[in-house]
C-alpha positions as CSV (number, residue, x, y, z in Angstrom):
1,M,0.0,0.0,0.0
2,K,1.5,3.4,-1.1
3,Q,1.6,6.5,1.1
4,F,-1.4,8.8,1.1
5,D,-2.7,11.9,2.8
6,Y,-5.3,11.4,5.5
7,L,-7.9,14.0,6.3
8,K,-10.8,13.9,8.8
9,P,-13.1,16.9,8.2
10,D,-15.6,17.9,10.9
11,S,-18.3,19.2,8.6
12,M,-19.8,18.4,5.3
13,K,-18.5,21.7,3.9
14,A,-15.0,20.8,4.9
15,A,-15.4,17.4,3.3
16,L,-16.6,18.9,0.0
17,D,-13.8,21.5,0.1
18,A,-11.3,18.7,0.5
19,L,-12.8,16.7,-2.4
20,K,-12.3,19.8,-4.6
21,K,-8.8,20.6,-3.4
22,H,-7.0,17.2,-3.3
23,E,-5.8,15.0,-6.2
24,R,-7.3,11.5,-6.5
25,P,-9.3,11.7,-3.2
26,F,-11.3,8.8,-1.9
27,L,-14.0,9.0,0.7
28,L,-13.6,6.7,3.7
29,A,-16.7,5.4,5.5
30,G,-16.4,1.9,6.9
31,G,-13.5,0.9,4.7
32,T,-14.5,-2.7,4.3
33,D,-14.2,-2.5,0.5
34,L,-11.8,0.5,0.0
35,L,-9.0,-0.6,2.4
36,V,-8.9,-4.1,0.8
37,A,-8.7,-2.5,-2.6
38,M,-5.9,-0.2,-1.5
39,K,-4.0,-3.1,0.0
40,T,-4.1,-5.0,-3.3
41,N,-3.3,-1.8,-5.3
42,A,-6.6,-2.1,-7.1
43,V,-7.2,1.5,-5.8
44,R,-4.3,3.9,-5.7
45,A,-5.5,6.8,-3.5
46,R,-3.5,9.9,-3.0
47,C,-5.8,11.2,-0.3
48,L,-8.3,9.6,2.1
49,I,-11.1,11.8,3.4
50,D,-12.6,10.2,6.5
51,L,-16.2,11.1,6.8
52,K,-16.7,9.7,10.3
53,G,-15.9,13.1,11.9
54,I,-19.0,14.7,10.4
55,P,-21.8,14.8,13.0
56,G,-25.2,13.5,12.2
57,M,-24.3,11.2,9.4
58,D,-24.9,8.0,11.4
59,V,-28.5,8.7,12.4
60,V,-31.4,6.3,12.1
61,E,-34.5,8.4,12.7
62,Y,-38.2,8.8,11.8
63,N,-39.5,12.0,10.1
64,H,-42.3,11.4,7.6
65,G,-40.6,8.1,6.8
66,V,-37.4,6.5,7.9
67,N,-34.2,8.6,7.4
68,I,-30.8,6.8,7.5
69,G,-27.5,8.6,7.6
70,S,-25.0,7.3,5.1
71,L,-22.5,6.4,7.8
72,S,-25.0,4.3,9.7
73,T,-23.6,0.8,9.9
74,V,-25.3,-2.3,8.5
75,R,-25.3,-3.6,12.1
76,D,-27.1,-0.4,13.2
77,L,-30.0,-1.3,10.8
78,E,-30.0,-4.9,11.8
79,M,-30.4,-4.0,15.5
80,S,-32.3,-0.7,15.4
81,P,-35.7,-1.0,17.3
82,L,-37.1,1.6,14.8
83,I,-36.1,-0.4,11.8
84,R,-37.4,-3.6,13.4
85,E,-40.7,-2.0,14.1
86,K,-41.3,0.0,10.9
87,L,-39.3,-2.0,8.2
88,P,-38.4,-5.5,9.6
89,V,-37.4,-6.7,6.1
90,L,-34.6,-4.2,6.1
91,S,-33.3,-5.5,9.4
92,D,-33.5,-9.1,8.0
93,A,-31.6,-8.1,4.9
94,S,-28.9,-6.3,6.9
95,A,-28.3,-9.5,8.9
96,T,-27.3,-11.4,5.7
97,L,-24.3,-9.1,4.9
98,G,-21.0,-10.7,5.8
99,S,-20.1,-11.4,9.4
100,V,-21.0,-9.4,12.6
101,Q,-17.5,-7.9,12.5
102,I,-18.1,-6.7,8.9
103,R,-21.5,-5.4,9.7
104,N,-20.1,-3.4,12.6
105,R,-17.8,-1.6,10.2
106,A,-19.6,-1.5,6.8
107,T,-21.8,1.5,6.3
108,V,-25.1,1.7,4.3
109,G,-23.8,4.5,2.2
110,G,-20.6,2.7,1.4
111,N,-22.5,-0.4,0.4
112,L,-24.5,1.7,-2.0
113,C,-21.6,3.8,-3.4
114,H,-19.5,0.7,-4.1
115,G,-22.0,0.2,-6.9
116,S,-21.9,-3.6,-6.8
117,P,-24.9,-5.3,-8.6
118,A,-24.9,-7.9,-5.8
119,A,-24.9,-5.5,-2.8
120,D,-27.4,-6.5,-0.2
121,M,-28.5,-3.0,0.8
122,S,-29.0,-2.0,-2.8
123,A,-31.6,-4.6,-3.6
124,V,-33.7,-4.1,-0.4
125,L,-33.6,-0.3,-0.5
126,L,-34.4,-0.4,-4.2
127,A,-37.5,-2.4,-3.5
128,M,-38.5,0.3,-1.0
129,D,-38.7,3.1,-3.5
130,S,-35.9,4.8,-1.5
131,E,-34.3,8.2,-2.4
132,V,-30.7,9.3,-1.6
133,S,-29.7,12.7,-0.5
134,I,-26.5,13.9,-2.3
135,A,-24.5,16.9,-0.9
136,S,-22.5,19.0,-3.3
137,P,-20.9,22.5,-3.3
138,G,-24.1,23.8,-5.0
139,G,-26.4,22.4,-2.3
140,E,-28.3,19.1,-1.8
141,R,-30.2,17.1,-4.4
142,R,-32.3,14.0,-4.1
143,V,-32.1,11.1,-6.5
144,K,-34.4,8.0,-6.7
145,L,-32.4,4.9,-6.0
146,D,-33.4,3.4,-9.3
147,H,-31.5,6.3,-11.0
148,F,-28.5,6.2,-8.7
149,F,-26.8,3.1,-10.1
150,T,-25.4,3.7,-13.6
151,G,-23.3,0.6,-14.2
152,P,-21.1,-2.0,-12.5
153,G,-19.2,-0.1,-9.8
154,S,-20.5,3.3,-10.9
155,T,-23.2,5.6,-9.5
156,A,-24.7,9.0,-10.3
157,L,-22.3,10.7,-7.7
158,G,-20.2,13.4,-9.2
159,A,-16.5,13.9,-8.4
160,E,-17.3,16.6,-5.8
161,E,-20.4,15.0,-4.2
162,V,-21.0,13.0,-1.1
163,L,-23.9,10.6,-0.4
164,A,-25.4,12.1,2.8
165,G,-28.4,9.9,3.5
166,I,-31.2,7.6,2.5
167,H,-35.0,8.3,2.8
168,I,-37.6,5.5,2.8
169,P,-41.2,6.7,2.2
170,K,-43.7,6.5,5.1
171,E,-46.2,4.4,3.2
172,L,-43.8,1.5,3.1
173,E,-44.3,0.9,6.8
174,H,-47.5,-1.1,6.3
175,Y,-46.1,-3.2,3.4
176,K,-44.9,-6.8,4.1
177,G,-41.6,-7.8,2.7
178,V,-39.1,-10.5,2.3
179,Y,-35.4,-10.7,1.3
180,L,-34.1,-13.9,-0.2
181,K,-30.4,-14.4,-1.0
182,H,-29.1,-17.5,-2.7
183,G,-25.4,-18.3,-2.5
184,P,-23.0,-21.2,-2.1
185,R,-22.9,-20.7,1.7
186,R,-25.6,-19.8,4.2
187,A,-23.6,-16.9,5.5
188,M,-20.7,-14.5,4.8
189,D,-21.0,-14.7,1.0
190,I,-22.1,-12.6,-1.9
191,G,-25.4,-13.8,-3.3
192,I,-25.6,-15.4,-6.7
193,V,-29.1,-13.9,-6.8
194,N,-30.7,-11.5,-4.4
195,I,-34.4,-10.8,-4.4
196,A,-36.2,-8.2,-2.3
197,I,-40.0,-8.0,-2.4
198,L,-42.3,-5.4,-0.7
199,M,-46.1,-5.8,-1.1
200,D,-49.3,-4.1,0.0
201,A,-52.1,-6.6,-0.2
202,D,-55.6,-7.4,0.8
203,F,-54.7,-10.7,2.4
204,S,-58.3,-11.8,3.0
205,R,-58.9,-11.7,-0.7
206,Q,-55.3,-12.6,-1.8
207,T,-55.2,-9.5,-3.9
208,C,-52.1,-7.4,-4.5
209,K,-52.6,-3.6,-4.2
210,R,-49.0,-2.8,-5.1
211,I,-45.8,-4.8,-5.2
212,M,-42.1,-3.9,-5.7
213,I,-39.6,-6.5,-6.8
214,A,-35.9,-5.8,-6.8
215,M,-33.3,-8.1,-8.2
216,G,-29.5,-8.1,-7.4
217,A,-26.6,-9.9,-9.1
218,V,-28.6,-10.4,-12.3
219,G,-27.6,-7.4,-14.3
220,P,-25.1,-4.6,-14.5
221,T,-26.9,-2.8,-11.8
222,P,-29.5,-3.8,-9.2
223,M,-32.9,-3.6,-11.0
224,R,-36.6,-3.6,-10.5
225,A,-38.7,-6.3,-12.2
226,A,-41.1,-3.8,-13.8
227,A,-43.0,-6.2,-16.1
228,A,-43.6,-8.7,-13.3
229,E,-44.8,-5.8,-11.0
230,K,-47.2,-4.6,-13.6
231,M,-48.7,-8.1,-13.9
232,L,-49.3,-8.4,-10.2
233,N,-50.5,-4.8,-9.3
234,G,-54.2,-4.8,-8.7
235,S,-54.6,-8.5,-9.4
236,Q,-55.7,-11.5,-7.4
237,L,-52.7,-13.6,-6.6
238,T,-53.5,-17.0,-8.0
239,P,-50.8,-19.6,-8.3
240,E,-51.0,-19.3,-12.1
241,L,-50.5,-15.6,-12.0
242,I,-47.6,-15.8,-9.5
243,E,-45.9,-18.4,-11.7
244,K,-46.4,-16.2,-14.8
245,A,-45.0,-13.1,-13.1
246,S,-42.1,-15.0,-11.7
247,E,-41.2,-16.1,-15.2
248,A,-41.6,-12.6,-16.4
249,A,-39.1,-11.4,-13.8
250,S,-36.6,-14.1,-14.9
251,K,-36.9,-12.8,-18.5
252,E,-36.2,-9.2,-17.3
253,A,-33.0,-10.3,-15.7
254,D,-29.8,-9.8,-17.7
255,P,-27.3,-11.9,-15.9
256,I,-23.8,-12.9,-16.9
257,T,-22.1,-16.3,-16.7
258,D,-19.1,-16.3,-14.4
259,F,-17.2,-18.7,-12.1
260,R,-20.1,-18.5,-9.6
261,A,-23.0,-19.4,-11.8
262,S,-24.3,-19.5,-15.3
263,A,-26.7,-17.0,-16.7
264,D,-29.4,-19.7,-17.2
265,Y,-29.0,-20.8,-13.6
266,R,-29.4,-17.2,-12.4
267,R,-32.6,-16.8,-14.4
268,A,-34.0,-20.0,-13.0
269,L,-33.2,-18.8,-9.5
270,V,-35.0,-15.5,-10.1
271,A,-38.2,-17.3,-11.1
272,G,-38.0,-19.6,-8.1
273,L,-37.1,-16.9,-5.5
274,V,-39.8,-14.5,-6.7
275,S,-42.4,-17.2,-6.5
276,R,-41.2,-18.3,-3.1
277,G,-41.0,-14.7,-1.8
278,I,-44.6,-13.9,-2.8
279,G,-45.8,-17.1,-1.2
280,Q,-44.0,-16.3,2.0
281,I,-45.5,-12.8,2.1
282,L,-49.0,-14.2,1.5
283,A,-48.5,-16.8,4.2
284,S,-47.3,-14.2,6.7
285,G,-50.1,-11.8,6.0
286,S,-52.8,-14.5,6.2
287,A,-51.5,-15.6,9.6
288,H,-52.4,-12.3,11.2
């Protein structure tokens, strides 16, 4: 690992000023991806800007929806009483990321900004219609999460911008959800396919009012299964329709073949996991 400058600004303005001033700066949050990349020389940073000195960036609070500071750790979301009460599927998804040690360091913002198509937080927050707040020298802007990811390892963040937080709409609180992750191991592994589903339904009539299905590790970015959602919204959830929509989701996926799985296997997993996830939500809703 080569020598680099280290800065720890105490305000967002100071962080933005440092981004503008220094050559080849990298933002440091939890460091679980960045420091490994630096050690292997995959990243050659001239300057690290440590965001952990900025107050208020690690909050998990409620204000017309759930607001999450980008420096909140994944473990914070897993253990937060607020998240467990309002958005239990987010707590469940957080628990699948790495080990407890990793979750204690890894930040939600870092997980999103890494831009991995297989990132656990990306899929579940995408299914929640989340928005991100982005700070820049010209002020703050909000971007829907489905417009934030622009390609493998790339996002809509500009060179002089910082991801400040994530907002989850209030109406998601009464949705039921599930997060399913298929991988070679039961824990501490990247998913071959990740599926997050949030649904508002009339469970007595088995009717879907609105559903959001997000898929991870099956395209260049995390993605929503828009055609499958359209089939299910406003419809009675018969086994036949669920199967048809699950197949539609698998056709929307655009996976690659790599050493972990073939594209065909990933598409088959999408269909199976979407069908299973909808069934689990229906079973959990009917039980209440």
